[in-house]
C-alpha positions as CSV (number, residue, x, y, z in Angstrom):
1,M,0.0,0.0,0.0
2,R,1.4,3.4,-0.9
3,S,1.8,6.0,1.8
4,S,-0.9,8.2,0.2
5,D,-3.3,5.3,0.4
6,K,-2.5,4.7,4.0
7,H,-3.0,8.4,4.7
8,R,-6.4,8.4,2.9
9,Q,-7.4,5.3,5.0
10,Q,-6.5,7.0,8.2
11,L,-8.4,10.1,7.4
12,T,-11.6,8.6,5.8
13,G,-11.7,5.1,7.2
14,A,-11.5,3.6,3.6
15,T,-10.0,0.2,3.3
16,D,-8.9,-2.0,0.4
17,S,-12.2,-3.8,0.6
18,G,-13.9,-0.7,-0.6
19,V,-15.8,-0.1,2.7
20,E,-15.7,3.5,3.8
21,V,-16.5,4.4,7.4
22,R,-17.4,7.9,8.3
23,E,-18.5,9.4,11.6
24,R,-21.4,11.8,10.6
25,N,-22.4,13.1,14.1
26,A,-19.5,12.8,16.6
27,D,-21.4,14.9,19.2
28,T,-24.3,12.5,19.3
29,G,-22.0,9.5,19.5
30,W,-20.0,11.2,22.3
31,A,-23.2,12.1,24.2
32,L,-24.4,8.5,24.0
33,F,-21.1,7.2,25.3
34,Q,-21.1,9.7,28.2
35,A,-24.7,8.7,29.1
36,L,-23.7,5.0,29.2
37,Q,-20.6,5.8,31.2
38,N,-22.6,7.7,33.7
39,Q,-25.2,4.9,34.1
40,H,-22.4,2.5,34.7
41,E,-20.8,4.7,37.4
42,R,-24.2,5.2,39.1
43,G,-25.0,1.5,39.1
44,F,-28.5,0.2,39.5
45,D,-31.2,1.1,41.9
46,E,-32.0,-1.1,44.7
47,T,-34.8,-3.7,44.0
48,A,-38.1,-2.1,45.2
49,R,-40.1,-4.2,47.6
50,T,-43.7,-4.8,46.9
51,G,-46.5,-4.1,49.4
52,L,-46.9,-7.9,50.0
53,P,-45.4,-9.7,53.0
54,E,-42.4,-11.8,52.0
55,D,-44.2,-15.1,52.5
56,A,-47.5,-14.1,50.9
57,L,-46.8,-16.0,47.7
58,A,-44.7,-18.7,49.0
59,G,-45.8,-22.1,47.8
60,Q,-48.5,-20.7,45.5
61,R,-48.9,-22.0,42.0
62,P,-50.8,-20.6,39.0
63,V,-54.3,-21.9,39.1
64,H,-54.5,-22.5,35.4
65,G,-52.7,-25.8,35.3
66,E,-50.3,-28.4,36.6
67,L,-47.2,-27.7,38.5
68,T,-44.3,-27.1,36.1
69,V,-40.5,-27.2,36.5
70,D,-40.5,-23.4,36.1
71,D,-43.0,-23.0,39.0
72,V,-40.6,-25.0,41.2
73,L,-37.6,-23.1,40.0
74,V,-39.3,-19.8,40.9
75,E,-39.8,-21.1,44.5
76,V,-36.3,-22.5,44.9
77,R,-34.7,-19.2,43.7
78,R,-36.7,-17.1,46.1
79,N,-34.6,-14.9,48.4
80,N,-31.5,-15.5,46.2
81,R,-31.4,-19.2,47.2
82,V,-28.8,-21.4,45.5
83,C,-29.7,-24.9,46.7
84,P,-30.6,-26.8,49.9
85,V,-27.8,-27.3,52.4
86,P,-25.9,-30.6,51.9
87,G,-27.9,-32.8,54.3
88,A,-31.3,-31.6,53.1
89,W,-30.2,-31.8,49.5
90,Q,-28.9,-35.4,49.9
91,K,-32.3,-36.4,51.3
92,L,-34.0,-34.9,48.2
93,F,-31.5,-36.7,45.9
94,D,-32.0,-40.0,47.7
95,Y,-35.8,-39.6,47.2
96,L,-35.5,-39.3,43.4
97,P,-36.5,-42.6,41.7
98,N,-34.8,-44.4,38.8
99,K,-31.5,-42.5,39.0
100,T,-28.9,-43.3,36.4
101,S,-25.3,-42.2,36.0
102,D,-26.6,-39.3,33.8
103,L,-27.9,-37.6,37.0
104,A,-25.1,-36.0,38.9
105,P,-25.4,-36.5,42.7
106,A,-25.6,-33.6,45.2
107,P,-22.2,-32.6,46.6
108,R,-21.6,-35.1,49.5
109,T,-18.4,-34.1,51.1
110,P,-17.2,-30.7,52.3
111,E,-14.6,-30.8,49.5
112,E,-17.2,-31.4,46.8
113,W,-19.3,-28.6,48.3
114,M,-16.4,-26.1,48.3
115,Q,-15.3,-27.0,44.8
116,S,-18.8,-26.4,43.3
117,P,-19.5,-22.7,42.6
118,P,-23.0,-21.4,43.3
119,M,-24.2,-21.4,39.7
120,Q,-23.0,-25.0,39.3
121,K,-25.0,-26.0,42.4
122,R,-28.1,-24.2,41.0
123,A,-27.7,-26.0,37.7
124,M,-27.3,-29.3,39.5
125,L,-30.5,-28.6,41.6
126,R,-32.3,-27.7,38.4
127,S,-31.3,-31.1,36.8
128,H,-32.7,-32.8,39.9
129,I,-35.9,-30.9,39.6
130,E,-36.2,-31.8,35.9
131,W,-35.5,-35.4,36.8
132,A,-38.3,-35.3,39.4
133,A,-40.6,-34.0,36.7
134,A,-39.6,-36.7,34.2
135,Q,-40.2,-39.4,36.9
136,G,-43.6,-38.1,37.9
137,V,-42.6,-36.9,41.4
138,L,-42.4,-33.2,40.9
139,K,-45.3,-32.4,43.2
140,N,-43.7,-34.3,46.1
141,V,-40.3,-32.7,45.5
142,H,-42.0,-29.2,45.4
143,K,-43.7,-29.9,48.7
144,A,-40.4,-30.9,50.3
145,L,-38.6,-27.9,49.0
146,V,-41.4,-25.5,50.1
147,A,-41.3,-27.0,53.5
148,L,-37.6,-26.4,54.0
149,P,-37.0,-23.5,56.4
150,E,-34.9,-20.7,55.1
151,D,-31.9,-21.7,57.2
152,K,-31.8,-25.0,55.3
153,W,-31.0,-23.2,52.1
154,H,-27.6,-22.0,50.8
155,H,-27.8,-18.4,49.4
156,M,-25.7,-16.5,47.0
157,G,-22.8,-14.9,48.7
158,E,-22.6,-17.4,51.6
């Protein structure tokens, strides 16, 4: 490439491919960038609480149909829950029928528990809930999970 071509490319954004890039309104682009930057620095507002008591909807399901995996997942993620604590989770896992090697067990040892990050634990619990649905025991698993007191749950950040 000749030096005059390089200079033209630097000034206009033109390339050998024939594509030419031009900034038509630098002020608008800069203003958008600054607005995004300010939003990032401000962060997000705190989550607003509703007027309902915390436990008003606990354990409720939509009245329009059968219990679904999504209904159970909404319940288990309430209050930023990750999964049941190891002993409670192991009881839940032991209850699941027709287990195969495809279904990963709940973390059993303190070492397994510490090695599993929260999102992996959540994904594992989800697979257990999906297994329960496939085996026809989702209602029983849901009842057991709803009955767990809050101190029997592991939460994000713990």
